N, C-alpha and C positions, 0 to 999 in steps of 0.2 A: 504493500500500500504506500510505500515511500520510494522516492527516487534517490539513489546514491549519487552525490555530486562531487565528492573528493576521495582521494586515495593516496597512499604513500608507497613509494618505491622501496626496493630492498636497499640495504646499506645501513642507514640509521634505523635503530629500533625505536620508532616514534609511536608511543602508546598513549592512551588517555592518562596514564599515570605520569608519564614524562611531560605530557601536554599541560600538566598543572604545575610544573616546576617554577619556583620563584626565587628570587633574589635573596641570596645570603650576602653576597657582595652587594647586590642591588639594594638591600635594606639599608646598608650604610651609605650608598650613593644617592638614595632616593631624595633626600631633602634638597641637595644641590641640583639634582636633575630636574626636580619639580620647579624650583625657582627659575632655572634657565628656560624650561619649556613653557612655563606659564607666560613668560614675556613673548616667546616666539608665537605661541598660540594667539595671544591677544592682538598681536600686530598683523596676524595673517588674515587674509580675506578668502583663502582657499577653503572650499567646502571640506569638512572633516570626513575622513574615511570611516568606513564601517569597522568597528573594533573586532567583531567576530570574524569578518572576512580577513582582516589583517592577521589574526591569530592563525587562521587556516593557512594563509600564504607563508607565514614564518615556518610552520611545520612541514609544509610541502618543500620548501627550500632545504630544510634540515634533512628530509628524506632523500633528497637528491644530492646531499653532501655539498650544499652551497651555503657555507657558514657566513660568508661576507654579506650575501644577499639577505639571508635571514636576519642578520644583525641590523642591516639598514632598515628593514621593515619593522623590526622591534623598536628601533630608534624613532621611526615615524609614529608608531603606536603610542609611545609614552610622550612624544611631543604633542600629539593631538589630544591625549587623555592623560595628563600628568598625575592625576589622582586615581588612576586605574591600577590597583595594586597587583592584579594578575599580570598586566603588561610590564610593570616594573620588575616583578619576579622573573618573568621570562627573559627580560633583557639582562638581568643579573646572571642567569644560567648561561646565557650566550657569552657573556664576558668571561665566565669561569672556563669555558671551553678553550680559551686561548692558553690556559695554563695546565689543564688536566682534563681527563675524560669525565663527562657528566652522564650518568646512567639513569638518574631520576630527578624528580622535581625538588628544587630548593635544598641541595645537598650540603651546602656549607654549614659548618658548625655554628651553633648559636641562634639559628632561626627558630622562632616560636612554633612549637609542634601544632598547636590548634590552628594558628593562622595558615600554616602550610597545608594542613589537611583541608581546610575550608577552600583554599585557592585551588587545590587539586580537584575538588568536587566541582567548583565553578568551571574550571577549564574543561572537565570531562563533559558536563552537560552542554556547555556552549558549543564545543566541537561536534558532539553527537547530534545536536539539533541541525547543524549545517550538513552533516553527512546524510541525515535522514529527513530531507526537506519533504513536506507534503506534496504529493503529486498534484499539479494544478488542475488536472482533470477530475480529481476526486473532491468530495464535499464532506464536511463534518457531519456525521450521522445524527448528532444531537439536534441539529437545527432542521426541523421538518418544514416549517412555514413561518414567514414573517409577514407583518402587515406592510402594505405598500409604503406607508409613511415611516417605516423603520429603515433608515438608509444604511445603517451599519450594525454589525454584531461582533462581540468579542468572545473568543473561545480560549480559556486558560487550560493548558495541558500540564498538570502537575508532574507527571512522569518525566516530561521533557523540559520542565522549567521554562515554558514558552507561552506567550500570549499571541494568538493569531487574530488579525483584524480582517473581517470580511465586509465587503460592500454588497448591498442588496440592489441588484440591477434588474428591475422588472420581474422580481420574483426569483431570480437566479443569483447565486452567491459567487463572488469573485474574491480570491485571496489577494489582499492589498499588500500586507507586510506582516512581520512578526517581531517580537521583542523578547529578550531574556528577562525572566522574572524570578524573584525569590518568594518563598511561601513559608508557612508555619514551621517552627523548629521541629515539631513532631509530625509533620506531614499534613494529610488531609482528613476529611470526614469529621468536622467539628461537631461535638455533642454538647459541650457545656462551657460556661464562662471559665477562662483561664487555662484551657487544655492545650493552648499553643498549637492549635490545628487550624487549617484553612477549611471553610465549609465547602461541601459539594452541592451543586444545585444550579438553578436558573434564577438570576437576580437582576435587579434594575439599579442603575445609577441614580441616586436621589438628589445630588447637589454637587457643586464644585466649590472647594475651599482653597482659596489662594494661599500660597506659601507664606506670605507676609502675615497672615492671621494665625499661623500655626507655629508650634515649637520647631526648632531647626531640625529635629529628628525626622520630620516628614518631608524635608526637602522642598521641591518646587511647588508642591500642592497636594491635594487629595481629592479623590472621588468616592464618597461614601456609598456603600451598597445597602440594600434593604434587608440584610440579614438581621434577625431571623425572618424568613418569609413565612407565608401561611402554612406551608408544608412543614417547615421547621418547628413552628409553634404547635401544630397538631401532634408532632412527635416529641414534644417536650424539650427541644434543643434550646439552650440558653446562650447568653453572651450578646455582645453588640460591638459596634465600632469596627466592623470589617470594611476596610477601605482599599482602593487602589491608590498608592501614594509613592512619592519619591524617596530619596536618600539624603542623609546629612552631607554637608558640603565637603567634608574631609575625605570622603570616599566616593569613587565613581559608581560602584555597585556593591551588592551584598552577596554573601554565600547563598546557595540554593535553598537551604533550610535555615532561616535566620529571623523570621518575623514572629510576632505573637499571634498570627493568624491572617494578617493582611497579605495582599498581593503587592509586591514592591518592584518598581521599575527604576531605572536610572532617571535622573532628572531630565536629561536630554530626551529620552524615549517618552517620558510622561508628557513633555511639551509637545512632541509630535502626535501622541495619541489623542490629545485634546481636539485635534482637527477631525477626529472620527467619533466624536461623542455628542449625543443629544440627550440632555438631562430628561429622565423619565421615559425615554424611548429606546435607548440603546441597551439591548439585553447583554448580560455577562454570564456565559455558561462556564462554570468551573467543574472540570472533570479530572478524575484520577488518571485517565488514559484515553485520549481522544481517538475515536474510531473514525476512519474515513471510508466512504462508500461511493459508488458510481451514481451518476445522475439518475439512471434507471432505477436503482435501488431506492434512492431518495424519493423519486416520484411514486414508487409503489407504496412506500410508507405514508406519504402524504395522502394518497387515495384512501388508504386504510383508515387514517384518522378522520378524513372527511365523511367516510361511510359511517363510522361510529357516531359522529356528531349528528348526521342526518337521521340515523335511526333513533337516537335519543330525542331529537326534536320531534319526530313523528309520534313517539310514545308520549311525550309531554303534551302534545296537542290533543291526544286522545282523552286525557283526563282519567284514564283507567289506572287505578292504583297498582294493579298486578303488572300491567305492562311497564309502568314507570319504575316500579320497584325492581324489576328484573335487570335494570341497567346498573344497579347499585350493589356493592359488596356487603356481605353480612358483617364485615369488619369496618364498615364506613364510620368515619369520625369527622366532624366539622371542627372548626377552630376553637369553639367554646367547649369542646368535649362532647357535643351532642351526638347521639346516634342517629340513624336514618329516620326513624319515626319523628324524633324531635325536629330534625332539619326540615323534613317535608311539611310538617304541621306549621312550622313558623314561616314558610315561604309558599303558601298555596297559590299566591297570585301569579307567580312566574314559573312554577314547577308543574303544577297539575292542570294547567289549561282550563278548559270549560268554557261555556257560553259561546262556543263557536270560534274561539281564538285560534289564530295560527301564528307561527313564529318565523322570524327571519334571524339568521345568525350571520353577523358581518364582522369585519376587522379581526379575523381569526389568526391567532398565532399558536404554533404547536412545537413542542420540544420533547425529545426522548430524554427522560430525566437522568442525570448523572448519578452514579453511586448506587443504583438499584437496577437489577435486571428487569426488563420488560415493564417499564412504567413510563407513562407520558403525561405531560401537563399541557393543557390547551386552554386558551383564554379567548373570549369572544364577547361581543355586544349582542344581547338578546332583545329583539324588538318584537312586540306583540302587534298583530293586526286583528282588529275586531270588526264584527258586522256593523253595518250602519246603525247609528243611534246608541252604540255601546262604547263607553270610554275604556280604552285599553290600558293596561298597566304601563308605567313609565319604563323606558329602556333601562336595562341593567348591564353592567360589565361583570362577567362571571369567570371563574377559573375552576377547572375540573382536573383532578388527578385520577388517571386511569391505570389500573394494574391488571396483568393477565392472570386470571384465576381459573383453574380447571382448563376449560377449552374456549374461554371467551374473555374479552376485556370487560372490566367492571369499574365503576367509579368508587374510589376509596376515600375521596375527600372532595369537598366543594365549598366555594366561598364566593361572596359578593364583594366586589372591589369598591 
């Protein structure tokens, strides 16, 4: 499902472990180097190179035994990004190669073990993400359908420490770009306050907080998410303050597992990302491992979801409690802890039809829900059409969570937005 785009020749043994090597010599050189390169960067009008691509180029040169070329590119990397610790470490390893063999990352004595380990992990996931680029002909399976007015969607892949940006072009998704990200110190699937995990699910960006209003820790700014969402609350998940945000000024990036649960980007990448954000419209799908499918597979799942909704709509119009109830799971729970009987009795006006009402469902969005097998979430505006002389109920925006039980899909939770 992925296209390999880089490789290494025989000669140098360039591995993800070596690709994480950092400066022991460079640790000592870093302050002077940073001071020199900050001046050079500030006075330059040249567009800054992509740091991930430069890392790849350095190791391709090493694989081909081109030490001087690798060193020149490492110099360019730290010149463009003087506070990129991984780049400084790599440059230090290259300097050491002039005096002795270097077989692993950050080999010189005195280097902090934790810092080296973190930089090794960062290098590994950065390089892996470029070796395994998503095939542009494939689509993230989680996004089944967006509204026409949702111009962009963000997909976070925790396994690859990557955030993918998709553009919605007349109902079809196009991959625009992707960014390295950091996540919770203890990984994903947040369950409670303080567990240092990043949640899995489908979320919305609720606001934009400028960096000037925030502590320096958050860098250039923050995009709060609506965690816990309605499904999280039904399942008793606690916590708050899950944001997309930047990093403090002294570092270019953070290790892959380093946040309290937020999704963290470099300040530069966060600034670029803002061009693909519409507050309240742009969905953020956070997955433990993004699956990619063909357009035909996606179209098949979209048709399946639309058939489910159409069947539910027809049963709701019938006003027949047996037909309506057949769409719902015996394990159904609403946000207030209500069971199915309580939910249906509290919302007879737009669930059970009657009086000749018919329904239209519009502005539909559908996602296969991350973190759970065979579950989907769909959101739509439900409009009632009544016979002449009868006032219909007001339109409502609804969200339904469907799970595959036995041999059919059933609604396990429902909410009014």
